[in-house]
C-alpha positions, 0 to 999 in steps of 0.5 A: 500500499503506497504511503499518502501525503497529509495534506489537511495538516497545519503548516508551520505550527512546529518552531524550534528556537536556538540561540545563546543564553540570555537572548530572549529564548523563554520570554518569546514563548509568552508571544505564541497563541494561548493556552500556553503550556510550557514544560521548562525541561529539568535543568533549565535555567529560564524559569524565572523569565516566565511568569506564573500569575497568568490563567492561560499559562501553566509552566511545569519545572522539575527542581532536582536536588543534585547533592543526592542520587537522582534517578535519571529515568524517574525524571524523563518519565515525569516530563512524559506523563506531563506531555501526555496529561497536558495533550490529554486536555487534563490541564485545560483546553488545547486547541489553538494553544501552544505546547512549548518545550524550553531548554530542550538541550537539558532534557537531552542531557538527561537522556544521556545521564540515563544513558551513562548511569549519571556519569559524563566524562571523556567518551571513547569513540567506540563508547560514543558509537554506542552512547549516540544512538542510545540517547538519540533514538529515544530522545527524537522519538519522543520529540516528534511523538509529541510534535504529532500529537500536538499538531493534531490536537490543533496546537503550535509546538515549540522548541527552544535550545542552546546555540554554541559555537563548536570548536575542534583542533586541528594540527598547523603545519608546525604542529602547534595546536589552534581552535578553530570555530565551526558552524553555531548548532543547538547545542545538543551532543554529537550529530544531535545538535545538526539532527534536531535542526531537520526536525522542524519547519521553522528554524529561527535563531535568537540574538540581541543587539544593544545593552541595557534597556537598549537591547534589542531581541531579534529572531534571525530566519536564515541560515548565514556563515556562521550559523547553521540549519536555520532557516523555514520550509515552504514555497518559495514564493512565501518564504522569499518574503520573509525578512532576514530579521524580526522581533522576537514576537510570533505574530511579527512572522505569523503574518507572513505565514499564509499558504497560497489557496489549492488551485481550482481544478475547473480553472486550472486543470484540462477543463479550463483548456477546452473553454479556451480553445 
């Protein structure tokens, strides 16, 4: 049986926002459609940005006492249970609202700690060969399952992550070591930082200009020489009209994301040709 393309799913309902710390990622979640449900991932530090007194914003957090032994499997299971309850409507209506995972790079770390028994140090090549698949598969399966279910329920699905430059050590001609900075990617281990950018139709980079009260918060909508994986998937006639920089407010981007109407088969198909003849 052939696979059929589902043309009924909403477009541009899945968004990845990546950027350096303190560049507005968490705060920008408040500009998305409500009711807004935010999973502030374990160990994520953006929790203080999110208000707790808004009736249409619910924040789920996971304080951990790291001085004691932590069962990372239990931590992950609690996140899973909370997402399931949100999607089931246990905490309120979901249609037209937003499910957000703030600091998903930290949730990835939880999976790494679970895989390694809570110890991350120097990972040998063979160990890494086993470690990354054991971490990536369940992590991305959760991420994609939640995305599909959120969109099926008429929600927006927004994920934030740190983005940092990657460095490697290369030998120069005189055998001295030097740092070489490559493109910035979401801050997940191994190739997971690149892989996560392929899971979303909208990938934005958050950054700021200026200082203090004069600081301006921007989204970059396309990749450049320093950043990888940023961009918006869609018809060229739509994407080409989106500015390269936008304020960190969902409505400032959403107004450009209007899908073209489906062609009228009577006007554009063979019958239209017959009429002209």
